[in-house]
C-alpha positions in Angstrom: 5.9 -88.7 -9.9 3.6 -91.4 -11.4 0.5 -89.9 -13.1 -2.9 -91.7 -13.0 -6.2 -90.7 -14.5 -9.7 -90.8 -13.1 -13.1 -89.6 -14.3 -15.7 -87.3 -12.7 -19.3 -86.8 -13.4 -19.1 -83.1 -12.6 -20.0 -80.9 -15.6 -17.2 -78.5 -16.3 -16.7 -75.9 -19.0 -13.5 -74.3 -20.3 -15.5 -71.2 -21.2 -16.5 -69.6 -18.0 -15.7 -66.1 -19.3 -18.6 -66.4 -21.7 -20.8 -65.5 -18.7 -19.7 -61.9 -19.2 -20.8 -61.9 -22.8 -24.1 -63.5 -21.8 -24.7 -60.7 -19.3 -23.8 -58.1 -22.0 -26.4 -59.6 -24.4 -29.0 -59.6 -21.7 -28.3 -56.0 -20.6 -28.2 -54.7 -24.2 -31.6 -56.1 -25.1 -30.3 -57.7 -28.3 -32.0 -61.0 -27.5 -35.4 -59.3 -27.7 -34.5 -57.5 -30.9 -33.3 -60.7 -32.6 -36.5 -62.5 -31.5 -38.6 -59.7 -33.0 -36.8 -59.6 -36.4 -38.5 -60.9 -39.6 -36.3 -64.0 -39.6 -37.0 -67.1 -41.7 -39.2 -69.5 -39.8 -38.4 -73.1 -39.1 -40.5 -75.5 -41.1 -40.8 -78.0 -38.3 -42.0 -77.8 -34.7 -38.8 -79.7 -33.9 -36.6 -77.0 -35.3 -34.5 -75.0 -33.0 -35.7 -71.5 -32.3 -33.8 -68.9 -34.4 -32.8 -66.9 -31.3 -31.0 -70.0 -29.8 -29.3 -70.8 -33.1 -28.0 -67.3 -33.6 -26.9 -66.9 -29.9 -25.1 -70.3 -30.1 -23.5 -69.1 -33.4 -22.2 -66.0 -31.7 -20.9 -68.0 -28.7 -19.2 -70.6 -30.9 -17.5 -67.9 -33.0 -16.2 -66.2 -29.8 -14.9 -69.6 -28.6 -12.9 -70.2 -31.8 -15.2 -71.9 -34.4 -13.7 -71.2 -37.8 -16.1 -73.2 -40.0 -19.5 -74.8 -39.7 -18.1 -78.1 -38.5 -16.4 -76.3 -35.6 -19.7 -75.0 -34.3 -19.7 -78.3 -32.4 -17.1 -76.6 -30.0 -19.9 -75.8 -27.5 -22.4 -78.6 -28.4 -21.3 -81.0 -25.7 -20.7 -78.2 -23.1 -23.4 -78.9 -20.5 -22.5 -75.8 -18.5 -22.9 -73.5 -21.5 -26.3 -75.2 -22.2 -27.5 -74.6 -18.7 -26.0 -71.1 -18.6 -28.2 -70.0 -21.5 -31.2 -72.1 -20.5 -31.3 -74.3 -23.6 -33.0 -77.7 -23.6 -30.5 -79.1 -26.0 -27.7 -77.9 -28.2 -27.8 -77.8 -32.0 -25.3 -79.6 -34.2 -23.6 -77.8 -37.0 -26.0 -79.2 -39.7 -28.8 -77.3 -38.0 -27.0 -74.0 -38.5 -26.4 -74.8 -42.2 -30.0 -75.8 -42.8 -31.2 -72.5 -41.1 -28.9 -70.2 -43.0 -30.0 -71.8 -46.3 -33.5 -70.4 -45.6 -32.2 -66.8 -46.1 -32.9 -65.1 -49.4 -32.1 -61.6 -50.7 -35.2 -60.1 -49.3 -34.7 -61.7 -45.9 -31.1 -60.4 -45.7 -32.2 -56.8 -46.6 -35.0 -56.7 -44.1 -33.2 -58.5 -41.2 -29.9 -56.8 -41.4 -31.3 -53.3 -42.1 -33.3 -53.6 -38.9 -30.5 -55.2 -36.9 -27.8 -52.6 -37.8 -30.2 -49.7 -37.4 -31.1 -50.8 -33.9 -27.5 -51.4 -33.0 -26.2 -48.0 -34.1 -29.2 -46.2 -32.5 -27.7 -47.5 -29.2 -24.2 -46.1 -29.9 -24.1 -42.4 -29.3 -21.4 -40.6 -31.3 -21.8 -36.9 -32.4 -20.1 -37.4 -35.9 -19.2 -40.7 -37.5 -16.2 -41.4 -39.6 -17.1 -44.2 -42.0 -14.4 -46.2 -43.8 -15.2 -48.2 -46.9 -13.2 -51.1 -48.1 -13.5 -54.4 -50.0 -11.7 -57.7 -49.5 -11.2 -61.0 -51.3 -12.6 -64.2 -49.7 -11.1 -67.2 -51.5 -13.4 -70.1 -52.2 -12.5 -73.8 -52.9 -15.7 -75.1 -54.3 -18.5 -74.1 -56.7 -20.5 -71.9 -54.4 -23.0 -69.4 -55.9 -21.3 -66.2 -56.8 -17.8 -67.6 -56.5 -16.0 -66.4 -59.6 -12.5 -65.9 -60.8 -11.5 -62.3 -60.4 -8.7 -60.2 -58.8 -7.1 -62.5 -56.2 -3.5 -61.5 -55.5 -2.9 -64.3 -53.0 -4.5 -67.1 -54.9 -4.5 -66.1 -58.6 -7.0 -68.0 -60.7 -8.9 -69.2 -57.7 -12.6 -68.5 -57.3 -13.6 -66.0 -54.7 -16.2 -63.6 -53.3 -15.5 -59.9 -53.2 -17.6 -58.3 -50.4 -18.0 -54.6 -49.6 -17.6 -53.4 -46.0 -18.3 -50.2 -44.1 -16.7 -49.5 -40.7 -17.5 -46.8 -38.1 -14.0 -45.7 -37.0 -14.9 -44.2 -33.6 -16.3 -47.4 -32.2 -14.5 -49.9 -34.4 -17.6 -51.6 -35.6 -19.1 -52.9 -38.9 -21.9 -50.7 -40.3 -22.7 -52.7 -43.4 -21.5 -55.8 -45.4 -22.6 -56.9 -48.8 -21.4 -60.1 -50.4 -20.6 -59.8 -54.1 -19.3 -62.2 -56.9 -15.6 -62.5 -57.1 -15.3 -60.9 -60.5 -16.9 -57.6 -59.2 -14.8 -54.5 -59.6 -14.3 -52.5 -56.4 -16.8 -49.8 -57.3 -19.5 -52.2 -58.7 -22.8 -51.3 -57.0 -21.0 -49.1 -54.6 -23.5 -46.2 -54.7 -26.3 -48.5 -53.7 -24.1 -49.9 -51.0 -23.4 -46.4 -49.8 -27.1 -45.5 -49.7 -27.9 -48.6 -47.8 -25.1 -47.8 -45.3 -26.6 -44.3 -44.8 -30.0 -45.9 -44.2 -28.5 -48.3 -41.6 -26.9 -45.3 -39.9 -30.2 -43.4 -40.0 -30.2 -40.3 -37.8 -26.4 -40.2 -37.6 -24.2 -37.5 -39.0 -21.4 -38.7 -41.3 -18.6 -36.3 -40.5 -16.1 -37.9 -42.9 -16.0 -40.7 -45.5 -12.6 -42.4 -46.3 -11.8 -44.9 -49.0 -8.8 -46.2 -50.8 -7.9 -45.7 -54.5 -10.3 -48.5 -55.6 -13.1 -46.0 -55.0 -11.5 -43.2 -57.1 -14.5 -42.7 -59.4 -16.2 -39.6 -60.8 -19.8 -40.9 -59.9 -18.8 -41.4 -56.3 -17.3 -37.9 -56.0 -20.4 -36.3 -57.6 -22.7 -38.3 -55.2 -20.8 -37.2 -52.2 -20.9 -33.5 -53.3 -24.6 -33.3 -53.8 -25.9 -29.9 -52.6 -28.8 -31.3 -50.7 -26.7 -33.7 -48.7 -22.9 -33.1 -49.1 -20.5 -35.5 -47.3 -16.9 -34.7 -46.5 -14.6 -37.2 -48.0 -10.9 -38.2 -48.5 -10.4 -40.8 -51.2 -7.0 -42.0 -52.3 -6.3 -41.1 -55.9 -5.3 -43.6 -58.5 -1.9 -42.6 -60.1 -3.0 -42.6 -63.7 -0.5 -41.2 -66.3 -2.1 -37.7 -66.4 -2.0 -37.5 -62.6 1.6 -38.6 -62.5 2.4 -35.7 -64.9 0.7 -33.2 -62.7 2.7 -34.5 -59.7 6.0 -34.3 -61.7 5.3 -30.8 -62.9 4.5 -29.5 -59.4 7.5 -27.5 -58.0 6.3 -26.1 -54.6 6.7 -28.8 -51.9 6.6 -28.0 -48.2 8.8 -30.0 -45.9 6.7 -31.4 -43.1 9.3 -33.7 -41.4 12.5 -35.5 -42.2 12.0 -37.1 -45.6 8.3 -36.0 -45.9 7.1 -33.2 -48.2 3.5 -32.2 -48.9 1.7 -30.1 -51.4 -1.7 -29.4 -53.0 -3.2 -28.3 -56.3 -6.5 -28.1 -58.1 -6.9 -31.1 -60.4 -9.4 -31.9 -63.1 -9.3 -35.4 -64.6 -10.6 -36.2 -68.0 -14.4 -36.5 -67.9 -14.8 -34.3 -64.8 -16.9 -31.2 -65.1 -14.9 -29.4 -62.5 -11.6 -29.5 -60.7 -11.2 -30.9 -57.2 -8.6 -30.5 -54.4 -5.6 -32.8 -54.8 -3.4 -33.4 -51.7 0.0 -34.8 -52.5 2.6 -36.4 -50.2 6.0 -37.6 -51.2 8.5 -39.5 -49.0 12.2 -39.6 -49.6 13.3 -43.2 -49.8 17.0 -42.7 -48.6 15.6 -41.2 -45.4 12.4 -43.3 -45.1 13.1 -46.7 -46.7 9.8 -48.1 -45.3 7.7 -45.4 -46.8 4.3 -46.3 -48.3 3.0 -45.0 -51.6 4.1 -45.6 -55.2 6.8 -44.4 -57.5 6.2 -42.5 -60.7 6.8 -45.1 -63.3 6.5 -42.7 -66.3 9.9 -41.1 -65.5 12.2 -44.0 -64.6 15.0 -42.3 -66.5 14.9 -39.4 -64.1 16.8 -40.1 -60.9 14.8 -37.7 -58.7 11.5 -39.7 -59.2 13.2 -42.9 -58.2 14.0 -41.4 -54.8 10.4 -40.8 -53.8 7.2 -42.6 -53.0 4.0 -40.6 -53.7 0.5 -40.7 -52.2 -2.3 -38.5 -53.4 -5.8 -37.9 -52.2 -9.0 -36.2 -53.6 -10.9 -34.4 -50.9 -13.5 -31.7 -50.4 -12.2 -30.9 -46.9 -10.8 -27.4 -46.3 -8.4 -28.5 -43.6 -4.6 -28.0 -43.9 -2.8 -30.5 -46.1 -1.0 -32.1 -43.1 -4.3 -32.7 -41.3 -5.9 -34.3 -44.4 -3.0 -36.7 -44.7 -3.0 -37.6 -41.0 -6.8 -38.1 -41.1 -6.5 -40.5 -44.0 -3.7 -42.4 -42.4 -6.1 -43.4 -39.6 -8.1 -45.3 -42.2 -5.4 -48.1 -42.0 -7.3 -49.3 -38.9 -10.0 -50.6 -41.3 -7.4 -52.9 -42.7 -6.7 -54.2 -39.2 -10.5 -54.8 -38.7 -10.6 -56.9 -41.9 -7.5 -58.9 -40.8 -9.1 -59.6 -37.4 -12.5 -60.6 -39.0 -10.7 -63.1 -41.2 -8.2 -64.4 -38.7 -10.1 -64.5 -35.4 -13.8 -64.4 -36.5 -13.4 -66.7 -39.5 -15.4 -64.3 -41.7 -14.4 -66.0 -44.9 -14.8 -69.6 -43.7 -18.6 -69.8 -43.1 -19.3 -70.5 -46.8 -22.3 -72.3 -48.2 -23.6 -73.4 -51.6 -26.3 -70.7 -51.6 -25.1 -67.1 -52.1 -27.6 -65.5 -49.7 -27.1 -68.1 -47.1 -23.3 -67.3 -47.1 -24.2 -63.6 -46.9 -26.5 -64.2 -43.9 -23.8 -66.1 -42.1 -21.2 -63.4 -42.9 -23.4 -60.7 -41.5 -24.1 -62.6 -38.3 -20.3 -62.9 -38.0 -20.2 -59.1 -38.3 -22.7 -58.8 -35.5 -20.7 -61.1 -33.3 -17.7 -58.8 -34.0 -19.7 -55.7 -33.1 -20.9 -57.3 -29.8 -17.3 -58.2 -29.0 -16.2 -54.7 -29.8 -18.9 -53.3 -27.5 -17.6 -55.8 -24.8 -14.1 -54.6 -25.2 -15.1 -51.0 -24.8 -17.8 -51.1 -22.1 -16.8 -54.1 -20.0 -13.0 -54.4 -20.4 -12.8 -50.6 -21.0 -9.8 -51.0 -23.3 -8.3 -48.0 -25.0 -6.1 -50.2 -27.2 -8.3 -53.2 -28.1 -6.9 -56.7 -27.7 -7.7 -59.2 -30.5 -10.3 -61.9 -29.9 -7.5 -64.5 -29.9 -5.9 -62.8 -27.0 -9.2 -62.4 -25.2 -10.0 -66.1 -25.5 -6.9 -66.8 -23.3 -7.2 -63.8 -21.0 -11.0 -63.6 -20.4 -13.1 -66.4 -22.0 -11.0 -69.6 -21.3 -11.8 -70.0 -17.6 -12.5 -73.5 -16.2 -15.9 -73.4 -14.5 -18.8 -75.5 -13.2 -22.4 -74.8 -11.9 -23.8 -75.5 -8.5 -27.2 -75.0 -7.0 -27.9 -73.0 -3.9 -31.6 -73.2 -3.3 -33.3 -71.5 -6.3 -30.0 -69.8 -7.3 -27.5 -71.2 -9.8 -23.9 -70.3 -9.1 -21.1 -70.4 -11.6 -17.9 -71.5 -9.9 -14.8 -70.1 -11.6 -11.3 -71.6 -11.3 -9.2 -68.5 -11.0 -6.0 -67.7 -9.2 -6.5 -65.5 -6.1 -4.9 -62.4 -7.7 -7.3 -62.6 -10.7 -10.5 -63.0 -8.7 -10.8 -59.3 -7.9 -10.2 -58.5 -11.5 -13.0 -60.8 -12.7 -15.4 -59.6 -10.0 -14.8 -56.0 -11.3 -15.7 -57.1 -14.8 -18.8 -58.9 -13.5 -19.9 -55.8 -11.6 -19.3 -53.6 -14.6 -21.5 -55.9 -16.8 -24.3 -55.6 -14.3 -24.2 -51.8 -14.5 -24.1 -51.6 -18.3 -27.1 -50.2 -20.2 -27.8 -49.0 -23.6 -27.7 -46.5 -25.2 -23.9 -46.1 -24.8 -22.0 -42.9 -25.3 -18.6 -43.5 -27.0 -16.1 -41.1 -25.5 
């Protein structure tokens, strides 16, 4: 068969599924909230309205933009322009110019209000909040980019942001950008207080963090009598702790190759002892076991056969439940991977530090909106990644037609998928905030 080409003047978009996210934003009221935020003002009457820039930023990230130059992905899409009612589309330089306007005070005001509003709409009785940090490698001389711990790119400059996740709804509660040479716990207590402010009115039922947050000041803050917070924090296997583990004799067999135990433990510099939960996994039976070996006793064969994990906690739950609760924290690692791989969280980097932090936080909000979409519109119990959703839901060839005063989006879908999409559309029309997370 000979193939020929011809051209058409019909305006067609490959992103018809974005109509569902547009409806979600309208029904949630986030457009009105963004318009009311104390955002930096444009210096020219010709400048694009902040609401249009930020909405277009969300849309472009959802459609696969992985750096500022890629924000052009929707610029020439006439259907998307008409769908959102914009007179014209901004080029990627307009986004960079706007994010450069953000300073530290702007970021604190804008994102405190935005996160507070967002989580007021998500009704959960008790939140589980997971804290983590990550490395974002930089390839230029951006403000705050410094040489620090970077296992994948040793010696390369980076930023080292702190993140807080709400486990129940798989959303980001807070994000601070930090220089790359910051230690994990640097400025953490201020970050924790800011996170509690952004979750104002919510009950923090449990705080979880990895061994980078094993710090006396953090434990004491969480144990304050006026506002105690339950926590599970992985212990760092310093030499004194390794000796405590090695001396412990009473281990309870939980499963094949898994043994658990607990003991009071008081580290040097602590004013009191805390509950230490210990898990060891037998390598011959569980060769893929996580944890670390006790390096002080390499001459002893028994220690070579186990991997150990330890946790400091103020919970009174059984040891097994403490361990299983902490294991669920691994989902935070999946959230970070998705933020980097699908939402390009580490790629919207600018010369100015607070401009980069502003762009990063708007990526986080795009992530939260997508997480809301997955739960309330798609009603997924096991969430698909954004990359999967682009092919399954967003990438639908479409065009607009007029029917009197009405505008109709025509979707190119196989017959058996039309009922499915109609169901999503009807669900999006019924959606309202606040939303109760089951």
